[in-house]
Structure formats: structure tokens, C-alpha cells
C-alpha positions as CSV (number, residue, x, y, z in Angstrom):
1,M,115.4,101.1,149.0
2,S,116.7,100.8,145.4
3,D,118.1,97.7,143.5
4,E,121.7,99.2,143.8
5,D,121.4,99.5,147.7
6,I,120.5,95.6,148.1
7,T,123.3,93.7,149.2
8,R,123.9,90.6,146.7
9,D,126.2,87.5,146.8
10,C,128.4,86.4,143.8
11,N,125.4,84.9,142.3
12,G,122.7,87.6,142.6
13,A,121.0,86.3,145.6
14,A,120.0,89.1,148.5
15,L,121.4,88.9,151.6
16,Q,119.9,90.2,155.0
17,D,121.4,90.4,158.6
18,G,121.8,87.0,160.0
19,D,121.9,85.2,156.9
20,S,125.0,82.4,156.7
21,V,127.1,82.5,153.8
22,T,129.7,80.5,152.2
23,L,133.2,81.7,151.0
24,I,133.9,80.7,147.0
25,K,137.9,81.0,147.2
26,D,140.7,81.2,149.6
27,L,140.8,84.4,151.3
28,K,144.2,85.8,153.0
29,V,143.3,87.8,156.1
30,K,145.0,91.1,156.1
31,G,147.2,91.8,159.3
32,T,147.1,88.1,160.5
33,S,148.7,85.0,159.4
34,E,145.4,83.6,159.0
35,T,144.0,82.1,155.6
36,L,140.1,81.5,155.3
37,K,139.4,78.3,153.7
38,R,137.1,78.1,150.7
39,G,134.0,76.4,151.7
40,T,133.9,78.1,155.3
41,L,130.5,78.5,156.5
42,V,130.1,82.0,157.9
43,K,127.3,82.5,160.0
44,A,125.0,85.4,161.1
45,I,126.7,88.2,159.0
46,R,125.7,91.8,159.5
47,L,124.8,94.4,156.5
48,T,127.1,97.4,156.3
49,G,126.1,100.6,154.6
50,D,128.2,99.7,151.8
51,P,126.3,96.9,149.3
52,A,129.5,95.6,148.2
53,Q,130.5,94.5,151.8
54,V,129.1,92.6,154.9
55,E,130.6,92.3,158.7
56,C,131.2,89.1,160.1
57,N,133.0,86.8,163.0
58,T,134.7,83.5,162.3
59,K,136.2,81.2,164.4
60,Q,140.0,82.4,163.9
61,V,139.2,86.2,163.2
62,K,136.3,88.5,165.1
63,G,134.9,91.8,163.4
64,L,135.7,90.7,159.9
65,V,134.7,92.7,156.7
66,L,134.1,90.6,153.6
67,R,133.7,91.4,150.1
68,T,130.2,90.0,148.7
69,E,132.0,89.0,145.3
70,F,133.5,86.2,147.6
71,L,130.6,85.0,148.9
72,K,127.7,82.6,148.3
73,K,124.3,82.5,150.2
74,A,124.1,79.1,152.0
């Protein structure tokens, strides 16, 4: 696995399946009226084939894909 294939958070920390992350800004969820607030803890992320995105579930939205630029490893 090369350096560009490693999924990293906004601070450059490597992320792995099952990690917990925190949102660093409020995010509106497309297709719903939900807004995920800054500081929300998201547990048990799943890596995708794209190093800039992770899949996760929150209390409000299931099957959510988040960009890693808005995440910080918890």
C-alpha cells in the first residue's frame, strides 16, 4: 500500500476500519433535513476504495459517506 492509498484525517493521522472520528465542522446531509453538528463522535468507520472518503452510521443517518477533510481521529 503506497502513501497515497492511506486514508488520513484532517490532521494527517492514518485512519483504519473501526476507528472513531469527530466532526470538525457542521455538515448538512444531502437528501435529508439533518445537520450533523461539529464535535459529533462517529464510531466504527469503514474505509472505502477512495482515500478521501469513509462510510459510517450515525444516530440520525445510516449508510453515510463522509469526506476525511472534515474528520479528526478521536
